[in-house]
Each structure stands twice: as structure tokens, then as C-alpha cells.
All heavy atoms as TSV, in Angstrom:
chain	resi	resn	atom	element	x	y	z
A	1	MET	N	N	-72.401	19.379	-141.427
A	1	MET	CA	C	-72.568	20.653	-142.030
A	1	MET	C	C	-73.630	21.289	-141.273
A	1	MET	O	O	-73.472	22.513	-140.782
A	1	MET	CB	C	-73.050	20.501	-143.460
A	1	MET	CG	C	-73.480	21.741	-144.224
A	1	MET	SD	S	-72.220	22.717	-144.941
A	1	MET	CE	C	-71.122	21.736	-145.829
A	2	PHE	N	N	-74.852	20.770	-140.939
A	2	PHE	CA	C	-75.793	21.479	-140.180
A	2	PHE	C	C	-75.293	21.821	-138.831
A	2	PHE	O	O	-75.612	22.997	-138.411
A	2	PHE	CB	C	-77.080	20.486	-140.003
A	2	PHE	CG	C	-78.192	21.107	-139.091
A	2	PHE	CD1	C	-78.920	22.134	-139.485
A	2	PHE	CD2	C	-78.233	20.536	-137.800
A	2	PHE	CE1	C	-79.862	22.641	-138.459
A	2	PHE	CE2	C	-79.195	21.002	-136.891
A	2	PHE	CZ	C	-79.972	22.053	-137.251
A	3	LYS	N	N	-74.627	20.919	-138.184
A	3	LYS	CA	C	-74.127	21.242	-136.794
A	3	LYS	C	C	-73.262	22.526	-136.800
A	3	LYS	O	O	-73.365	23.393	-135.906
A	3	LYS	CB	C	-73.309	20.057	-136.358
A	3	LYS	CG	C	-72.444	20.290	-135.111
A	3	LYS	CD	C	-71.573	19.123	-134.814
A	3	LYS	CE	C	-70.503	19.454	-133.838
A	3	LYS	NZ	N	-69.650	18.428	-133.496
A	4	ASP	N	N	-72.427	22.588	-137.810
A	4	ASP	CA	C	-71.440	23.736	-137.879
A	4	ASP	C	C	-72.254	25.051	-138.159
A	4	ASP	O	O	-71.909	26.145	-137.573
A	4	ASP	CB	C	-70.344	23.534	-138.983
A	4	ASP	CG	C	-69.580	22.384	-138.738
A	4	ASP	OD1	O	-69.221	22.124	-137.562
A	4	ASP	OD2	O	-69.154	21.624	-139.681
A	5	ILE	N	N	-73.185	25.012	-139.012
A	5	ILE	CA	C	-74.015	26.212	-139.369
A	5	ILE	C	C	-74.770	26.622	-138.067
A	5	ILE	O	O	-74.873	27.815	-137.696
A	5	ILE	CB	C	-74.940	25.913	-140.584
A	5	ILE	CG1	C	-74.194	25.699	-141.807
A	5	ILE	CG2	C	-75.995	27.004	-140.636
A	5	ILE	CD1	C	-74.916	25.135	-143.001
A	6	LEU	N	N	-75.447	25.721	-137.420
A	6	LEU	CA	C	-76.214	26.044	-136.136
A	6	LEU	C	C	-75.268	26.663	-135.092
A	6	LEU	O	O	-75.581	27.601	-134.425
A	6	LEU	CB	C	-76.866	24.725	-135.641
A	6	LEU	CG	C	-77.740	24.963	-134.360
A	6	LEU	CD1	C	-78.775	26.003	-134.562
A	6	LEU	CD2	C	-78.309	23.617	-133.878
A	7	LEU	N	N	-74.027	26.046	-134.955
A	7	LEU	CA	C	-73.119	26.563	-133.999
A	7	LEU	C	C	-72.640	28.015	-134.348
A	7	LEU	O	O	-72.613	28.812	-133.448
A	7	LEU	CB	C	-71.862	25.712	-133.838
A	7	LEU	CG	C	-72.012	24.391	-133.006
A	7	LEU	CD1	C	-70.799	23.508	-133.182
A	7	LEU	CD2	C	-72.233	24.759	-131.621
A	8	ASP	N	N	-72.426	28.278	-135.611
A	8	ASP	CA	C	-72.121	29.642	-136.076
A	8	ASP	C	C	-73.187	30.566	-135.731
A	8	ASP	O	O	-72.961	31.705	-135.234
A	8	ASP	CB	C	-71.757	29.595	-137.535
A	8	ASP	CG	C	-70.508	28.981	-137.914
A	8	ASP	OD1	O	-69.712	28.862	-137.020
A	8	ASP	OD2	O	-70.254	28.725	-139.066
A	9	LEU	N	N	-74.487	30.222	-136.090
A	9	LEU	CA	C	-75.611	31.099	-135.716
A	9	LEU	C	C	-75.767	31.327	-134.292
A	9	LEU	O	O	-76.099	32.451	-133.899
A	9	LEU	CB	C	-76.894	30.465	-136.319
A	9	LEU	CG	C	-76.978	30.552	-137.892
A	9	LEU	CD1	C	-78.154	29.690	-138.326
A	9	LEU	CD2	C	-77.096	31.977	-138.385
A	10	MET	N	N	-75.520	30.334	-133.466
A	10	MET	CA	C	-75.647	30.418	-132.057
A	10	MET	C	C	-74.591	31.426	-131.532
A	10	MET	O	O	-74.848	32.187	-130.705
A	10	MET	CB	C	-75.584	29.101	-131.324
A	10	MET	CG	C	-76.759	28.178	-131.553
A	10	MET	SD	S	-76.577	26.430	-130.993
A	10	MET	CE	C	-76.268	26.738	-129.255
A	11	ASN	N	N	-73.307	31.163	-132.024
A	11	ASN	CA	C	-72.183	32.050	-131.571
A	11	ASN	C	C	-72.441	33.442	-131.994
A	11	ASN	O	O	-72.071	34.430	-131.239
A	11	ASN	CB	C	-70.902	31.612	-132.162
A	11	ASN	CG	C	-70.477	30.326	-131.497
A	11	ASN	OD1	O	-70.791	30.019	-130.387
A	11	ASN	ND2	N	-69.714	29.403	-132.239
A	12	GLU	N	N	-73.003	33.768	-133.173
A	12	GLU	CA	C	-73.301	35.144	-133.641
A	12	GLU	C	C	-74.224	35.860	-132.707
A	12	GLU	O	O	-74.074	37.032	-132.516
A	12	GLU	CB	C	-73.889	35.084	-135.014
A	12	GLU	CG	C	-72.969	34.786	-136.132
A	12	GLU	CD	C	-73.615	34.680	-137.535
A	12	GLU	OE1	O	-74.834	35.007	-137.585
A	12	GLU	OE2	O	-72.926	34.299	-138.352
A	13	ARG	N	N	-75.096	35.034	-132.049
A	13	ARG	CA	C	-76.115	35.682	-131.198
A	13	ARG	C	C	-75.774	35.376	-129.596
A	13	ARG	O	O	-76.641	35.665	-128.803
A	13	ARG	CB	C	-77.478	35.092	-131.490
A	13	ARG	CG	C	-77.807	35.534	-132.866
A	13	ARG	CD	C	-79.078	35.303	-133.269
A	13	ARG	NE	N	-79.180	35.828	-134.589
A	13	ARG	CZ	C	-80.206	35.743	-135.428
A	13	ARG	NH1	N	-81.266	35.110	-134.925
A	13	ARG	NH2	N	-80.199	36.224	-136.641
A	14	ASN	N	N	-74.603	34.807	-129.475
A	14	ASN	CA	C	-74.207	34.529	-128.109
A	14	ASN	C	C	-75.207	33.720	-127.297
A	14	ASN	O	O	-75.609	34.008	-126.178
A	14	ASN	CB	C	-73.895	35.828	-127.271
A	14	ASN	CG	C	-72.641	36.572	-127.912
A	14	ASN	OD1	O	-71.702	36.060	-128.213
A	14	ASN	ND2	N	-72.866	37.855	-128.032
A	15	LEU	N	N	-75.680	32.684	-127.933
A	15	LEU	CA	C	-76.528	31.785	-127.326
A	15	LEU	C	C	-75.925	30.394	-127.019
A	15	LEU	O	O	-75.207	29.848	-127.830
A	15	LEU	CB	C	-77.761	31.508	-128.265
A	15	LEU	CG	C	-78.637	32.581	-128.640
A	15	LEU	CD1	C	-79.621	32.195	-129.744
A	15	LEU	CD2	C	-79.414	33.096	-127.416
A	16	ASN	N	N	-76.230	29.892	-125.772
A	16	ASN	CA	C	-75.887	28.483	-125.479
A	16	ASN	C	C	-77.077	27.555	-125.823
A	16	ASN	O	O	-78.187	28.113	-126.330
A	16	ASN	CB	C	-75.355	28.315	-124.077
A	16	ASN	CG	C	-76.420	28.621	-123.029
A	16	ASN	OD1	O	-77.626	28.425	-123.218
A	16	ASN	ND2	N	-76.055	29.350	-121.949
A	17	GLN	N	N	-76.959	26.289	-125.749
A	17	GLN	CA	C	-77.977	25.392	-126.047
A	17	GLN	C	C	-79.209	25.563	-125.280
A	17	GLN	O	O	-80.312	25.635	-125.825
A	17	GLN	CB	C	-77.484	23.877	-125.814
A	17	GLN	CG	C	-76.438	23.414	-126.709
A	17	GLN	CD	C	-76.093	22.071	-126.538
A	17	GLN	OE1	O	-76.815	21.188	-126.183
A	17	GLN	NE2	N	-74.750	21.672	-126.596
A	18	ARG	N	N	-79.158	25.819	-123.942
A	18	ARG	CA	C	-80.287	26.081	-123.088
A	18	ARG	C	C	-81.031	27.385	-123.558
A	18	ARG	O	O	-82.181	27.328	-123.657
A	18	ARG	CB	C	-79.863	26.183	-121.637
A	18	ARG	CG	C	-80.933	26.429	-120.650
A	18	ARG	CD	C	-80.472	26.493	-119.231
A	18	ARG	NE	N	-79.414	27.470	-119.064
A	18	ARG	CZ	C	-79.540	28.757	-118.896
A	18	ARG	NH1	N	-80.766	29.272	-118.969
A	18	ARG	NH2	N	-78.585	29.590	-118.801
A	19	GLN	N	N	-80.395	28.375	-123.882
A	19	GLN	CA	C	-80.979	29.648	-124.284
A	19	GLN	C	C	-81.644	29.434	-125.603
A	19	GLN	O	O	-82.734	29.923	-125.779
A	19	GLN	CB	C	-79.830	30.784	-124.326
A	19	GLN	CG	C	-79.325	31.106	-123.043
A	19	GLN	CD	C	-78.142	32.058	-123.134
A	19	GLN	OE1	O	-77.318	31.841	-124.109
A	19	GLN	NE2	N	-77.984	32.940	-122.328
A	20	LEU	N	N	-80.943	28.787	-126.539
A	20	LEU	CA	C	-81.712	28.520	-127.833
A	20	LEU	C	C	-82.898	27.741	-127.693
A	20	LEU	O	O	-83.958	27.975	-128.225
A	20	LEU	CB	C	-80.773	27.822	-128.845
A	20	LEU	CG	C	-81.352	27.430	-130.147
A	20	LEU	CD1	C	-81.836	28.683	-130.910
A	20	LEU	CD2	C	-80.287	26.705	-130.986
A	21	ALA	N	N	-82.872	26.697	-126.802
A	21	ALA	CA	C	-84.008	25.936	-126.586
A	21	ALA	C	C	-85.267	26.660	-125.985
A	21	ALA	O	O	-86.324	26.577	-126.439
A	21	ALA	CB	C	-83.687	24.832	-125.562
A	22	GLN	N	N	-84.888	27.631	-125.045
A	22	GLN	CA	C	-85.979	28.456	-124.552
A	22	GLN	C	C	-86.499	29.416	-125.533
A	22	GLN	O	O	-87.732	29.546	-125.650
A	22	GLN	CB	C	-85.476	29.232	-123.309
A	22	GLN	CG	C	-85.186	28.400	-122.077
A	22	GLN	CD	C	-84.481	29.141	-120.998
A	22	GLN	OE1	O	-83.978	30.129	-121.171
A	22	GLN	NE2	N	-84.484	28.623	-119.820
A	23	LYS	N	N	-85.617	30.075	-126.214
A	23	LYS	CA	C	-86.137	31.130	-127.168
A	23	LYS	C	C	-86.826	30.608	-128.447
A	23	LYS	O	O	-87.661	31.145	-128.948
A	23	LYS	CB	C	-84.905	32.048	-127.579
A	23	LYS	CG	C	-84.370	32.881	-126.465
A	23	LYS	CD	C	-83.234	33.678	-126.866
A	23	LYS	CE	C	-82.560	34.430	-125.685
A	23	LYS	NZ	N	-83.119	35.753	-125.628
A	24	ALA	N	N	-86.339	29.415	-128.839
A	24	ALA	CA	C	-86.939	28.845	-130.123
A	24	ALA	C	C	-88.022	27.832	-129.792
A	24	ALA	O	O	-88.573	27.187	-130.754
A	24	ALA	CB	C	-85.836	28.232	-130.991
A	25	ASN	N	N	-88.185	27.596	-128.540
A	25	ASN	CA	C	-89.261	26.599	-128.095
A	25	ASN	C	C	-88.915	25.151	-128.699
A	25	ASN	O	O	-89.812	24.544	-129.357
A	25	ASN	CB	C	-90.593	27.084	-128.480
A	25	ASN	CG	C	-91.765	26.223	-127.773
A	25	ASN	OD1	O	-91.589	25.748	-126.621
A	25	ASN	ND2	N	-92.872	26.198	-128.416
A	26	ILE	N	N	-87.769	24.760	-128.431
A	26	ILE	CA	C	-87.228	23.430	-128.928
A	26	ILE	C	C	-86.685	22.702	-127.701
A	26	ILE	O	O	-85.896	23.315	-127.017
A	26	ILE	CB	C	-86.169	23.504	-130.087
A	26	ILE	CG1	C	-86.819	24.251	-131.291
A	26	ILE	CG2	C	-85.612	22.177	-130.411
A	26	ILE	CD1	C	-85.854	24.619	-132.330
A	27	PRO	N	N	-86.985	21.439	-127.492
A	27	PRO	CA	C	-86.437	20.783	-126.370
A	27	PRO	C	C	-84.881	20.810	-126.364
A	27	PRO	O	O	-84.194	20.541	-127.408
A	27	PRO	CB	C	-87.016	19.307	-126.461
A	27	PRO	CG	C	-88.136	19.465	-127.261
A	27	PRO	CD	C	-87.841	20.629	-128.249
A	28	PRO	N	N	-84.268	21.045	-125.187
A	28	PRO	CA	C	-82.861	21.012	-125.079
A	28	PRO	C	C	-82.252	19.764	-125.554
A	28	PRO	O	O	-81.157	19.729	-126.121
A	28	PRO	CB	C	-82.468	21.295	-123.670
A	28	PRO	CG	C	-83.861	21.655	-122.987
A	28	PRO	CD	C	-84.913	21.362	-123.873
A	29	THR	N	N	-82.826	18.631	-125.298
A	29	THR	CA	C	-82.338	17.357	-125.690
A	29	THR	C	C	-82.166	17.169	-127.211
A	29	THR	O	O	-81.391	16.551	-127.748
A	29	THR	CB	C	-83.025	16.195	-125.132
A	29	THR	OG1	O	-84.548	16.382	-125.438
A	29	THR	CG2	C	-82.999	16.131	-123.610
A	30	THR	N	N	-83.148	17.926	-127.893
A	30	THR	CA	C	-83.170	17.874	-129.326
A	30	THR	C	C	-81.932	18.596	-129.879
A	30	THR	O	O	-81.264	18.126	-130.738
A	30	THR	CB	C	-84.490	18.506	-129.858
A	30	THR	OG1	O	-85.599	17.754	-129.468
A	30	THR	CG2	C	-84.457	18.471	-131.397
A	31	ILE	N	N	-81.748	19.823	-129.217
A	31	ILE	CA	C	-80.627	20.560	-129.691
A	31	ILE	C	C	-79.271	19.849	-129.414
A	31	ILE	O	O	-78.410	19.820	-130.270
A	31	ILE	CB	C	-80.695	21.957	-129.043
A	31	ILE	CG1	C	-81.861	22.734	-129.562
A	31	ILE	CG2	C	-79.354	22.803	-129.301
A	31	ILE	CD1	C	-82.218	24.026	-128.850
A	32	SER	N	N	-79.247	19.198	-128.277
A	32	SER	CA	C	-78.018	18.439	-127.918
A	32	SER	C	C	-77.853	17.244	-128.930
A	32	SER	O	O	-76.777	17.071	-129.305
A	32	SER	CB	C	-78.274	17.842	-126.571
A	32	SER	OG	O	-77.100	17.102	-126.192
A	33	GLY	N	N	-78.844	16.706	-129.353
A	33	GLY	CA	C	-78.711	15.608	-130.397
A	33	GLY	C	C	-78.180	16.155	-131.712
A	33	GLY	O	O	-77.375	15.443	-132.355
A	34	TRP	N	N	-78.696	17.400	-132.012
A	34	TRP	CA	C	-78.134	17.924	-133.288
A	34	TRP	C	C	-76.670	18.309	-133.219
A	34	TRP	O	O	-75.874	18.035	-134.150
A	34	TRP	CB	C	-78.823	19.282	-133.650
A	34	TRP	CG	C	-80.361	19.082	-133.918
A	34	TRP	CD1	C	-81.040	18.046	-134.291
A	34	TRP	CD2	C	-81.293	20.095	-133.761
A	34	TRP	NE1	N	-82.313	18.323	-134.512
A	34	TRP	CE2	C	-82.518	19.568	-134.149
A	34	TRP	CE3	C	-81.249	21.413	-133.336
A	34	TRP	CZ2	C	-83.753	20.298	-134.095
A	34	TRP	CZ3	C	-82.466	22.177	-133.275
A	34	TRP	CH2	C	-83.651	21.619	-133.711
A	35	LEU	N	N	-76.286	18.740	-132.038
A	35	LEU	CA	C	-74.805	19.210	-131.883
A	35	LEU	C	C	-73.912	18.055	-131.494
A	35	LEU	O	O	-72.720	18.131	-131.780
A	35	LEU	CB	C	-74.752	20.387	-130.882
A	35	LEU	CG	C	-75.605	21.584	-131.239
A	35	LEU	CD1	C	-75.576	22.586	-130.063
A	35	LEU	CD2	C	-74.969	22.216	-132.531
A	36	ASN	N	N	-74.372	17.058	-130.849
A	36	ASN	CA	C	-73.495	16.043	-130.348
A	36	ASN	C	C	-73.612	14.716	-130.933
A	36	ASN	O	O	-72.684	13.898	-130.965
A	36	ASN	CB	C	-73.667	15.890	-128.744
A	36	ASN	CG	C	-73.413	17.120	-128.034
A	36	ASN	OD1	O	-72.367	17.870	-128.351
A	36	ASN	ND2	N	-74.269	17.542	-127.148
A	37	ALA	N	N	-74.781	14.378	-131.549
A	37	ALA	CA	C	-74.925	13.051	-132.146
A	37	ALA	C	C	-75.145	13.139	-133.678
A	37	ALA	O	O	-75.484	12.112	-134.291
A	37	ALA	CB	C	-76.208	12.443	-131.497
A	38	GLY	N	N	-74.990	14.254	-134.315
A	38	GLY	CA	C	-75.071	14.440	-135.720
A	38	GLY	C	C	-76.472	14.236	-136.319
A	38	GLY	O	O	-76.599	13.930	-137.469
A	39	ARG	N	N	-77.567	14.388	-135.464
A	39	ARG	CA	C	-78.803	14.309	-135.988
A	39	ARG	C	C	-79.208	15.514	-136.754
A	39	ARG	O	O	-78.598	16.568	-136.603
A	39	ARG	CB	C	-79.823	14.073	-134.852
A	39	ARG	CG	C	-79.596	12.728	-134.140
A	39	ARG	CD	C	-80.601	12.526	-133.126
A	39	ARG	NE	N	-80.361	11.282	-132.419
A	39	ARG	CZ	C	-80.355	11.132	-131.101
A	39	ARG	NH1	N	-80.631	12.202	-130.334
A	39	ARG	NH2	N	-80.009	10.003	-130.534
A	40	LEU	N	N	-80.193	15.385	-137.614
A	40	LEU	CA	C	-80.790	16.551	-138.362
A	40	LEU	C	C	-82.148	16.805	-137.899
A	40	LEU	O	O	-82.835	16.036	-137.369
A	40	LEU	CB	C	-80.769	16.240	-139.871
A	40	LEU	CG	C	-79.473	15.998	-140.576
A	40	LEU	CD1	C	-79.688	15.486	-142.059
A	40	LEU	CD2	C	-78.615	17.265	-140.557
A	41	PRO	N	N	-82.528	18.153	-138.032
A	41	PRO	CA	C	-83.866	18.496	-137.521
A	41	PRO	C	C	-84.989	17.938	-138.399
A	41	PRO	O	O	-84.762	17.741	-139.633
A	41	PRO	CB	C	-83.801	20.053	-137.659
A	41	PRO	CG	C	-82.853	20.387	-138.751
A	41	PRO	CD	C	-81.827	19.233	-138.639
A	42	ASP	N	N	-86.118	17.716	-137.757
A	42	ASP	CA	C	-87.196	17.351	-138.600
A	42	ASP	C	C	-87.805	18.651	-139.264
A	42	ASP	O	O	-87.331	19.725	-138.916
A	42	ASP	CB	C	-88.312	16.613	-137.813
A	42	ASP	CG	C	-88.967	17.360	-136.662
A	42	ASP	OD1	O	-88.874	18.628	-136.704
A	42	ASP	OD2	O	-89.598	16.842	-135.742
A	43	TYR	N	N	-88.894	18.458	-140.002
A	43	TYR	CA	C	-89.463	19.614	-140.787
A	43	TYR	C	C	-89.964	20.688	-139.883
A	43	TYR	O	O	-89.609	21.873	-140.104
A	43	TYR	CB	C	-90.626	19.033	-141.586
A	43	TYR	CG	C	-91.396	20.034	-142.437
A	43	TYR	CD1	C	-90.906	20.515	-143.568
A	43	TYR	CD2	C	-92.554	20.637	-141.989
A	43	TYR	CE1	C	-91.519	21.549	-144.368
A	43	TYR	CE2	C	-93.356	21.497	-142.707
A	43	TYR	CZ	C	-92.662	21.976	-143.874
A	43	TYR	OH	O	-93.373	22.907	-144.662
A	44	ASN	N	N	-90.653	20.340	-138.729
A	44	ASN	CA	C	-91.144	21.497	-137.915
A	44	ASN	C	C	-90.030	22.182	-137.219
A	44	ASN	O	O	-90.077	23.380	-136.991
A	44	ASN	CB	C	-92.175	20.850	-136.867
A	44	ASN	CG	C	-93.400	20.262	-137.472
A	44	ASN	OD1	O	-93.979	21.006	-138.460
A	44	ASN	ND2	N	-93.876	19.213	-137.022
A	45	ALA	N	N	-89.016	21.442	-136.676
A	45	ALA	CA	C	-87.905	22.074	-136.053
A	45	ALA	C	C	-87.139	23.004	-137.062
A	45	ALA	O	O	-86.628	24.041	-136.662
A	45	ALA	CB	C	-86.952	21.128	-135.458
A	46	LEU	N	N	-87.057	22.550	-138.354
A	46	LEU	CA	C	-86.290	23.385	-139.252
A	46	LEU	C	C	-87.085	24.617	-139.495
A	46	LEU	O	O	-86.402	25.747	-139.643
A	46	LEU	CB	C	-86.178	22.607	-140.641
A	46	LEU	CG	C	-85.308	23.054	-141.650
A	46	LEU	CD1	C	-83.825	23.158	-141.215
A	46	LEU	CD2	C	-85.380	22.286	-142.922
A	47	ILE	N	N	-88.315	24.563	-139.561
A	47	ILE	CA	C	-89.102	25.808	-139.771
A	47	ILE	C	C	-88.899	26.733	-138.458
A	47	ILE	O	O	-88.819	27.965	-138.690
A	47	ILE	CB	C	-90.616	25.547	-139.904
A	47	ILE	CG1	C	-90.847	24.892	-141.320
A	47	ILE	CG2	C	-91.523	26.773	-139.828
A	47	ILE	CD1	C	-92.176	24.229	-141.515
A	48	LYS	N	N	-89.009	26.189	-137.276
A	48	LYS	CA	C	-88.717	27.062	-136.065
A	48	LYS	C	C	-87.362	27.728	-136.131
A	48	LYS	O	O	-87.271	28.957	-135.811
A	48	LYS	CB	C	-88.838	26.151	-134.753
A	48	LYS	CG	C	-90.224	25.810	-134.371
A	48	LYS	CD	C	-90.244	25.002	-133.172
A	48	LYS	CE	C	-91.626	24.591	-132.801
A	48	LYS	NZ	N	-91.646	23.911	-131.534
A	49	LEU	N	N	-86.331	26.998	-136.486
A	49	LEU	CA	C	-85.070	27.492	-136.531
A	49	LEU	C	C	-84.858	28.556	-137.625
A	49	LEU	O	O	-84.267	29.570	-137.482
A	49	LEU	CB	C	-83.991	26.426	-136.778
A	49	LEU	CG	C	-83.678	25.443	-135.644
A	49	LEU	CD1	C	-82.810	24.320	-136.058
A	49	LEU	CD2	C	-83.087	26.094	-134.489
A	50	SER	N	N	-85.516	28.376	-138.811
A	50	SER	CA	C	-85.420	29.281	-139.892
A	50	SER	C	C	-86.057	30.597	-139.433
A	50	SER	O	O	-85.495	31.662	-139.745
A	50	SER	CB	C	-86.232	28.730	-141.147
A	50	SER	OG	O	-85.554	27.656	-141.707
A	51	LYS	N	N	-87.170	30.484	-138.813
A	51	LYS	CA	C	-87.914	31.751	-138.387
A	51	LYS	C	C	-87.067	32.478	-137.313
A	51	LYS	O	O	-86.977	33.691	-137.275
A	51	LYS	CB	C	-89.275	31.413	-137.919
A	51	LYS	CG	C	-90.282	31.087	-139.116
A	51	LYS	CD	C	-91.530	30.774	-138.525
A	51	LYS	CE	C	-92.535	30.480	-139.689
A	51	LYS	NZ	N	-93.888	30.196	-139.134
A	52	PHE	N	N	-86.589	31.705	-136.393
A	52	PHE	CA	C	-85.836	32.233	-135.148
A	52	PHE	C	C	-84.637	32.995	-135.753
A	52	PHE	O	O	-84.351	34.109	-135.278
A	52	PHE	CB	C	-85.445	31.078	-134.236
A	52	PHE	CG	C	-84.676	31.687	-133.093
A	52	PHE	CD1	C	-85.402	32.468	-132.077
A	52	PHE	CD2	C	-83.300	31.553	-133.022
A	52	PHE	CE1	C	-84.603	32.880	-131.038
A	52	PHE	CE2	C	-82.553	32.045	-131.985
A	52	PHE	CZ	C	-83.278	32.824	-130.957
A	53	PHE	N	N	-83.876	32.391	-136.582
A	53	PHE	CA	C	-82.573	32.995	-137.010
A	53	PHE	C	C	-82.711	33.865	-138.245
A	53	PHE	O	O	-81.751	34.527	-138.636
A	53	PHE	CB	C	-81.559	31.831	-137.349
A	53	PHE	CG	C	-80.917	31.198	-136.140
A	53	PHE	CD1	C	-81.236	29.869	-135.844
A	53	PHE	CD2	C	-80.148	31.884	-135.210
A	53	PHE	CE1	C	-80.670	29.271	-134.716
A	53	PHE	CE2	C	-79.574	31.327	-134.191
A	53	PHE	CZ	C	-79.881	29.973	-133.844
A	54	GLY	N	N	-83.887	33.746	-138.879
A	54	GLY	CA	C	-84.141	34.613	-140.037
A	54	GLY	C	C	-83.322	34.156	-141.240
A	54	GLY	O	O	-82.831	35.021	-142.021
A	55	VAL	N	N	-83.190	32.847	-141.467
A	55	VAL	CA	C	-82.444	32.288	-142.589
A	55	VAL	C	C	-83.413	31.162	-143.163
A	55	VAL	O	O	-84.375	30.714	-142.618
A	55	VAL	CB	C	-81.113	31.601	-142.131
A	55	VAL	CG1	C	-80.178	32.763	-141.655
A	55	VAL	CG2	C	-81.262	30.564	-141.142
A	56	SER	N	N	-83.040	30.793	-144.425
A	56	SER	CA	C	-83.811	29.729	-144.981
A	56	SER	C	C	-83.441	28.366	-144.462
A	56	SER	O	O	-82.353	28.156	-143.981
A	56	SER	CB	C	-83.543	29.804	-146.505
A	56	SER	OG	O	-82.333	29.334	-146.906
A	57	GLY	N	N	-84.322	27.415	-144.695
A	57	GLY	CA	C	-84.034	26.086	-144.398
A	57	GLY	C	C	-82.845	25.444	-145.195
A	57	GLY	O	O	-82.055	24.788	-144.701
A	58	ASP	N	N	-82.865	25.937	-146.544
A	58	ASP	CA	C	-81.736	25.510	-147.336
A	58	ASP	C	C	-80.340	25.987	-146.695
A	58	ASP	O	O	-79.429	25.242	-146.803
A	58	ASP	CB	C	-81.919	26.022	-148.791
A	58	ASP	CG	C	-82.963	25.311	-149.611
A	58	ASP	OD1	O	-83.343	24.262	-149.130
A	58	ASP	OD2	O	-83.341	25.845	-150.698
A	59	PHE	N	N	-80.371	27.291	-146.250
A	59	PHE	CA	C	-79.076	27.745	-145.652
A	59	PHE	C	C	-78.811	26.871	-144.440
A	59	PHE	O	O	-77.613	26.475	-144.289
A	59	PHE	CB	C	-79.295	29.209	-145.186
A	59	PHE	CG	C	-78.138	29.701	-144.392
A	59	PHE	CD1	C	-77.102	30.139	-145.156
A	59	PHE	CD2	C	-77.974	29.814	-143.032
A	59	PHE	CE1	C	-75.881	30.701	-144.534
A	59	PHE	CE2	C	-76.953	30.232	-142.405
A	59	PHE	CZ	C	-75.853	30.731	-143.153
A	60	LEU	N	N	-79.655	26.600	-143.584
A	60	LEU	CA	C	-79.505	25.784	-142.313
A	60	LEU	C	C	-79.013	24.404	-142.752
A	60	LEU	O	O	-78.098	23.866	-142.052
A	60	LEU	CB	C	-80.735	25.601	-141.476
A	60	LEU	CG	C	-81.169	26.814	-140.744
A	60	LEU	CD1	C	-82.571	26.520	-140.129
A	60	LEU	CD2	C	-80.146	27.060	-139.576
A	61	LEU	N	N	-79.315	23.887	-143.825
A	61	LEU	CA	C	-78.956	22.495	-144.257
A	61	LEU	C	C	-77.665	22.536	-145.070
A	61	LEU	O	O	-77.242	21.491	-145.566
A	61	LEU	CB	C	-80.089	21.764	-145.017
A	61	LEU	CG	C	-81.292	21.393	-144.130
A	61	LEU	CD1	C	-82.410	20.901	-145.035
A	61	LEU	CD2	C	-80.921	20.538	-142.968
A	62	GLY	N	N	-77.127	23.770	-145.328
A	62	GLY	CA	C	-75.993	23.866	-146.107
A	62	GLY	C	C	-76.143	23.743	-147.612
A	62	GLY	O	O	-75.156	23.509	-148.433
A	63	LEU	N	N	-77.344	23.977	-148.022
A	63	LEU	CA	C	-77.684	23.823	-149.572
A	63	LEU	C	C	-77.493	25.210	-150.271
A	63	LEU	O	O	-77.407	25.171	-151.585
A	63	LEU	CB	C	-79.076	23.410	-149.761
A	63	LEU	CG	C	-79.357	22.008	-149.148
A	63	LEU	CD1	C	-80.898	21.600	-149.195
A	63	LEU	CD2	C	-78.505	20.946	-149.731
A	64	GLU	N	N	-77.373	26.328	-149.535
A	64	GLU	CA	C	-77.067	27.625	-150.093
A	64	GLU	C	C	-76.237	28.410	-149.188
A	64	GLU	O	O	-76.250	28.231	-147.974
A	64	GLU	CB	C	-78.394	28.359	-150.460
A	64	GLU	CG	C	-79.224	28.799	-149.263
A	64	GLU	CD	C	-80.483	29.608	-149.676
A	64	GLU	OE1	O	-81.110	29.337	-150.641
A	64	GLU	OE2	O	-80.785	30.442	-148.850
A	65	ASP	N	N	-75.556	29.431	-149.752
A	65	ASP	CA	C	-74.704	30.250	-148.896
A	65	ASP	C	C	-75.511	31.400	-148.353
A	65	ASP	O	O	-76.311	31.959	-148.885
A	65	ASP	CB	C	-73.496	30.800	-149.756
A	65	ASP	CG	C	-72.583	29.697	-150.133
A	65	ASP	OD1	O	-72.450	28.665	-149.385
A	65	ASP	OD2	O	-71.857	29.838	-151.177
């Protein structure tokens, strides 16, 4: 679920993994782990993503629409 939401948000902004890593100040290997290995973000990364995309952490985790 998180992976799909993140991919949708990235696609809406025409961002690839490298660009998201640079803009959100998150290591590229971390983003790759989320997208390819099914990992979930830790608390700090979730906050960074929420602020960057302007959505709630609950939205990112698929807990709200």
C-alpha cells in the first residue's frame, strides 16, 4: 500500500527516485528499499515525506483517503 501511494505521488510530480531523494533529503537507498523491498518508512522519514508532499502520514500509510 505505502509503495503504491508513494509511486502515485512521485508520478504526479514527475519525480524519479533520485530526484525525490535530493528534494526530500532522504538517502536514495532508503527510497529504493521502500519501492523495491516493501519496507516502510521510519517516523522521521514519514514526517519528511508528509511535509514534502503536503499530505498526512495517515494518507501515506493508506489509513485515510
